[in-house]
Residue, then its C-alpha position, 0 to 999 in steps of 0.5 A: m452498491t459499489t462495484v468491484p473496481d481495479i485500483l492501481t497504486v504505485d509506491v514511489e521510492e528508489w530501488f534501495h528503499g526496499h526492506n530487502y536491501l536494508g542489510q546491504v544498503p543502509p539508510a546512511w548510504w542512500a544519498a550516495q546511490q544512483s537515483r533512478v526514480e524519476g525516469n522509472t516513474d515517468r515510464v509509469l506515467e506514460l503507460l497510464d496516459r496512453q491507457r487513460v488510467r488514473a492511479t494512486f501514487f504513495v510517495l515517500g517523503w524522502t523522494a518528495v524532498r529530492h524530486p519535488d517536480l516529479v510529485r508535481r508532474i504526478a499531480a498535474a497528470g490527474h493522479e491521486i497522491g498518498c503518503h508512504s512515510f518519510a524514511h521508509p521505516v519498518v513501522s512495527e518497530l517504531s514507537e508512537q513518537e517515532f511514527l508521528a515524527d516520520l509521519d509529520q516529516a512526510i506530510a511537510a515534504l508533500a505539502a512543500c510540493g503542494v499536496r495534502p494526502r488523504g491516504y497512507r500506506a506503511p512501507s512494506f505493509t508493516m502496519t501489523p497488529p502490535v501497532h494497529r493503534y497507529l491507525e488512530l494517529l493517522r486519523s489525528r493527522g487528517f488522513a481519511y483512509d489507510c491501505s497498509l493491512f495485508p491479511i496473509r502469512h508473511p515473516r515481516y508483515g503477515q497478519p492472516g487474521s486481520p479483515r480482508y474487506p474494507f471497513i470503517l475503524e471506530p474511534p477508541a474510547a478516550a482511555e484507550a486512544p494513543a496519547a498523541s491522538a488527543a487532537a483527532t479529527t472527526g469523520d469516518f476513517v476507512v481501512v482498505p486491506m490488500p486483496t487476497w484470494r482465499l483458497g482452502g482457508v488460506n489467504l493467498p497474495f497476488s496483487g503486486g510487487g514480487y507476486m506480480r513479477l513472479l507469477p506468469r501472466w495467465a496465472y495472475r489473470a486467473v487468481r485476480a479473477a478468482a479474488r474478484r469473484q470473492g468481492q475483493p477490490c483489486v488493489i494492485y501495487l508496484h514500484p517504479w524500479e520494478l519496470d527498470c532493467y537496472r539490476p543493482a550489484t549487492r551482496q544479497n544471497a541468491l534467494l533474496r536477490w531472486r525475490s528482489q529482482a526476478g521478473q522485472g523484465t516482464m513488468p512493462a508488458k504485464l502492466a500494459d496488459l492489465l491496464q487494458r483489461g480493468a476498469f480503473r479508478t483511484l483509491g480515494a475515489y473508491v473510498a468515497d464511493l464506499l462511504a456514500d453507499g453507507n454499507l461499510p461494516r464498522r470495526s474496533l481495535p483489536l481487529a483480530a488476533p494475529g495468526s488466529d484461524r478463529a479470528a479469520a473465520n469471524t472476519r469472514r462471517q462479519s464481512g459476508a465473505d466465503 
């Protein structure tokens, strides 16, 4: 049986790609902003090299076009490279055609760097229930797994009724498949949800980004340990800009600025501490082990009704959790 691993994932993007900045730095302004992604990603690579840890880097196509040597350095260091879309859209707001256009552009950008990704992560985890059918489009483009579902309550990407544990997504019947997925590839497609700690019937997030920046180190350790006891693979995520001392001057309100920037100074020490404590592997290696074990449950769409407590209870029973 596959043991519960620690998995570090890095979403390789600029500070201004974050959806918290969309209102202040729209995409039309991106090219004029100060780029800091190379130096910040190199800091992450140095930390990983010191601890001999291999990670999964979900690279934005926009970044790959402008910094192809960075993508090649990540691959040369032995890390896995996944796809994080091209232009960092809110996936739940895209039509099927728009989603595929962005996806194909991202695949081409990474291919120009010599990379063919097997894994995908939607920007800001916006692969929400209304667009879960897009998972089948990923399969059609040759992807083997997705890591975009975050089964928590959240105004942008919440889906608390979605599964908490990895599963194989069953292909839909031909009549139910997205029109653009007619050329779907064969093979199992695995969905790895982001980890949560389930407490009092509520899924609590902890595993990265703002959650990791804002939690004290002792609290992060405690919640991580509790989630691991529930069998949750600790898929940690961060962005290179979160290790940066740079604080962009934008017109965000105080709450949004706190959510976007607070705790950045704590991240290098937190990450170094975490890398010393875990047994890390890449997300792709974990997926391969899950498939080799042959014990993954199979699920079909719809996965669950968004926000449904009954659906969440069914998810727990089917997965053997709690």
